[in-house]
C-alpha positions in Angstrom: -5.4 9.0 -14.0 -6.3 6.2 -16.3 -9.4 4.2 -15.4 -9.2 0.6 -14.5 -11.4 -2.3 -13.3 -10.7 -3.7 -9.9 -10.2 -7.5 -10.0 -10.2 -9.8 -7.0 -8.7 -13.3 -7.2 -7.5 -16.1 -5.0 -3.8 -16.8 -4.4 -2.4 -19.9 -6.0 -2.6 -21.7 -2.6 -6.2 -20.6 -2.2 -5.6 -18.9 1.2 -5.6 -15.2 0.3 -7.8 -12.7 -1.4 -5.6 -10.7 -3.8 -6.1 -7.5 -5.9 -5.2 -6.4 -9.3 -5.9 -3.4 -11.6 -7.2 -4.3 -15.0 -6.7 -1.4 -17.5 -8.3 -1.9 -21.0 -6.5 -1.0 -24.2 -7.6 2.6 -25.0 -5.9 3.6 -28.3 -8.6 2.0 -30.4 -6.3 -0.6 -31.8 -5.8 -3.0 -28.9 -3.6 -5.2 -31.1 -0.9 -5.8 -28.6 -0.7 -8.7 -26.2 -1.8 -8.1 -22.6 1.0 -6.9 -20.3 1.5 -8.1 -16.8 3.1 -5.3 -14.8 4.7 -6.4 -11.5 6.1 -4.1 -8.8 9.1 -4.3 -6.5 9.5 -5.4 -2.9 7.9 -2.5 -1.1 5.7 -1.1 -3.8 2.2 -1.9 -5.1 0.1 -1.5 -8.3 0.2 2.3 -8.0 3.9 2.1 -8.8 3.2 2.0 -12.5 0.9 5.0 -12.7 3.6 7.1 -14.4 4.0 4.5 -17.2 0.3 3.5 -17.7 -0.6 6.3 -20.1 2.2 5.3 -22.5 1.0 1.7 -22.9 -2.5 2.4 -24.2 -2.3 -0.2 -27.0 -2.3 -3.0 -24.5 -4.6 -4.4 -21.8 -2.6 -3.9 -18.6 -2.9 -6.3 -15.6 -1.3 -4.6 -12.6 -1.5 -6.6 -9.3 -0.7 -6.0 -5.7 1.4 -8.9 -4.6 0.4 -10.7 -1.4 1.1 -8.5 1.6 1.0 -5.2 -0.4 -1.6 -2.6 -1.3 -5.1 -3.9 -1.4 -4.1 -7.6 -1.3 -4.5 -9.6 1.8 -1.5 -9.9 4.2 -0.2 -13.4 4.7 0.0 -14.7 8.3 2.7 -17.2 7.1 5.7 -14.8 6.6 7.7 -17.6 5.0 5.3 -17.4 2.0 6.7 -14.0 1.1 9.0 -15.3 -1.6 9.4 -14.9 -5.3 8.4 -18.4 -6.3 5.1 -18.1 -4.3 4.4 -14.7 -5.9 5.0 -16.1 -9.3 2.5 -18.9 -8.7 0.0 -16.2 -7.7 0.6 -14.4 -11.0 -0.1 -17.6 -13.0 -3.3 -18.0 -11.0 -4.2 -14.4 -11.8 -3.7 -14.7 -15.5 -5.6 -18.0 -15.6 -8.5 -16.3 -13.7 -8.6 -13.7 -16.4 -8.4 -16.3 -19.2 -5.2 -14.7 -20.5 -3.0 -17.4 -22.1 -0.2 -15.4 -23.5 1.2 -12.1 -22.4 4.4 -10.0 -22.0 5.8 -8.9 -18.6 7.2 -5.6 -17.3 8.8 -6.3 -13.9 10.5 -3.8 -11.6 13.1 -5.1 -9.2 11.5 -8.1 -7.4 8.8 -8.1 -10.1 11.6 -8.6 -12.7 12.9 -11.6 -10.7 9.4 -13.0 -10.9 9.2 -12.3 -14.6 12.4 -14.2 -15.2 11.1 -17.2 -13.2 7.7 -17.1 -15.0 9.4 -16.9 -18.4 11.6 -19.8 -17.6 8.7 -21.9 -16.3 6.2 -21.1 -19.0 7.9 -19.8 -22.2 4.8 -20.6 -24.2 2.9 -18.1 -22.1 5.5 -15.3 -21.7 6.1 -13.6 -25.1 8.7 -11.0 -23.9 10.2 -9.5 -20.8 11.1 -6.0 -19.7 13.3 -6.0 -16.6 13.5 -2.7 -14.7 16.8 -2.4 -12.8 17.2 -6.1 -12.1 19.1 -9.1 -13.4 20.6 -12.4 -12.4 23.1 -10.7 -10.1 22.1 -8.3 -7.3 24.8 -6.1 -5.8 25.3 -6.4 -2.1 25.5 -2.6 -1.6 22.0 -2.1 -2.9 20.7 -5.0 -0.9 22.3 -3.6 2.3 20.7 -0.2 1.6 17.2 -1.8 1.1 17.6 -3.8 4.4 18.1 -0.5 6.3 14.5 0.7 5.7 12.3 -2.4 4.9 10.3 -3.6 7.9 8.3 -2.1 10.9 8.2 1.7 11.1 6.1 4.1 13.2 3.5 5.9 11.1 4.3 9.4 9.8 2.2 12.2 11.2 1.1 13.4 7.8 1.9 13.1 4.1 4.6 15.7 4.2 6.5 13.8 6.8 6.0 10.5 4.9 7.4 12.1 1.7 10.4 13.4 3.7 11.1 9.9 5.1 10.9 8.4 1.6 13.2 11.1 0.3 15.8 10.4 3.0 16.3 6.8 1.8 15.8 7.4 -2.0 17.4 10.8 -2.7 20.5 9.4 -4.2 18.4 7.4 -6.7 16.3 10.4 -7.8 18.6 13.4 -7.3 16.4 15.8 -9.4 13.2 15.1 -7.5 11.2 18.0 -6.1 9.1 18.1 -3.0 6.0 17.5 -5.3 7.7 14.5 -6.8 8.4 13.0 -3.3 4.8 13.7 -2.3 3.5 11.9 -5.4 5.9 9.0 -4.6 4.6 8.8 -1.1 1.0 8.7 -2.3 1.8 5.8 -4.5 3.5 3.8 -1.8 1.7 4.7 1.4 -1.7 4.6 3.0 -3.4 6.7 5.6 -5.6 5.8 8.6 -6.3 7.2 12.1 -2.8 6.5 13.2 -1.1 8.4 10.4 0.6 7.6 7.1 2.3 4.3 6.8 3.9 2.1 4.1 1.3 0.0 2.2 3.0 -3.3 2.9 3.2 -6.0 5.6 6.4 -5.3 7.6 6.9 -9.1 7.6 8.1 -9.0 4.0 11.4 -8.0 5.5 12.0 -11.6 6.6 13.0 -12.6 3.1 15.9 -10.1 3.0 17.9 -12.0 5.6 21.3 -12.7 4.0 20.8 -16.4 4.9 17.4 -16.5 3.2 16.9 -16.8 -0.6 13.2 -16.0 -0.5 13.4 -12.6 -2.1 16.9 -12.9 -3.5 17.6 -16.3 -5.0 21.2 -17.4 -4.6 21.9 -18.0 -8.3 19.7 -16.7 -11.1 22.1 -17.5 -14.0 20.4 -20.9 -14.6 17.1 -19.1 -14.9 18.7 -16.6 -17.3 19.9 -19.5 -19.4 16.4 -20.9 -19.6 15.3 -17.5 -21.1 17.9 -17.8 -23.9 15.5 -17.3 -26.8 13.1 -14.8 -25.2 13.1 -11.2 -26.2 14.4 -9.1 -23.3 14.8 -5.4 -22.6 16.9 -4.5 -19.6 16.4 -1.1 -18.1 19.2 0.1 -15.8 19.3 3.3 -13.7 22.7 4.9 -14.4 23.1 5.4 -10.7 21.8 2.0 -9.6 23.5 0.3 -6.7 21.6 -3.0 -7.2 22.0 -3.7 -11.0 25.5 -3.1 -12.4 26.5 -2.3 -15.9 28.8 -5.4 -15.8 25.8 -7.6 -15.2 23.9 -6.0 -18.1 26.9 -6.8 -20.4 27.1 -10.3 -19.1 23.4 -10.8 -19.7 23.9 -9.7 -23.3 26.9 -12.0 -23.8 25.0 -15.0 -22.5 21.8 -14.4 -24.4 21.0 -15.7 -27.9 17.6 -14.1 -28.4 16.8 -10.4 -28.9 18.3 -8.3 -26.1 18.1 -4.5 -25.7 19.7 -2.5 -22.9 18.6 1.0 -21.9 20.4 3.1 -19.4 18.5 5.9 -17.7 20.9 8.7 -16.5 20.3 10.4 -13.2 18.3 7.5 -11.9 19.2 4.9 -9.3 17.1 1.9 -8.2 14.7 1.9 -9.9 13.6 4.1 -12.8 9.9 5.1 -12.9 9.7 3.9 -16.5 8.3 7.2 -17.7 11.8 8.6 -18.5 12.4 9.7 -22.1 15.0 7.0 -22.6 12.6 4.3 -21.5 9.7 5.5 -23.5 11.8 5.8 -26.7 12.7 2.1 -26.4 9.8 0.3 -24.7 7.2 1.2 -27.3 9.1 -0.2 -30.3 10.2 -3.2 -28.2 6.6 -4.1 -27.3 5.4 -3.3 -30.8 7.8 -5.9 -32.2 7.7 -8.7 -29.5 4.3 -8.3 -27.7 1.8 -8.6 -30.5 
């Protein structure tokens, strides 16, 4: 596993102690812009471990959003929302004295990336969206709602892996037991009570169909604000959240550079270490994140 420096920082509202991994560029060149890698709703900074070795030309900033991983949980559950998370990310990059960077965002992290790019185009050089866009399919949202929230701890890692497989098997049909165990170790923690998801169950509040905290009602105006930004959209070929029709419409409405990558045999969301992604993301960042 690649080595990183642990970085603690204060949330944008000053209330919470948050955590990020800071990986140095290791290929000897270090000519690329820093990359901000942002995870999805129930994930944390470990989610990008499969991708990290392939981005060695960049300094990588990989945070745990509030309520996840090693970041502090928020006692105000109404603050678990994409605009608040985005403010935390601007605070993180300012704390690290990084003025310009590119973003890789998975799912919720991609929504944050779109918002950040629209708010501060001078700071965000390019954007990689992993299985997310301006339209989120209701079928995928309904599936996510079935498993996010309070759950009893698993007895051991094997049971935790089996639980994760039970709700994600359609998205990763070729996964082995070892793959599911690795998945569990990236997304769960263990204590005396057992193995449990490494997030605050209160994040589920923002998935209420009447609440736009996690899923903003209309992201097309945000997409319009990104019109000139270089964007690469990754879609799992089996995704139930990000449709091929949305990818095509994003391309139609975008004037700047736009690349679309479909990952076969993957649903929501690709791990980003798939051959199709690696063949595209390196040249994209080489061109637009330098």
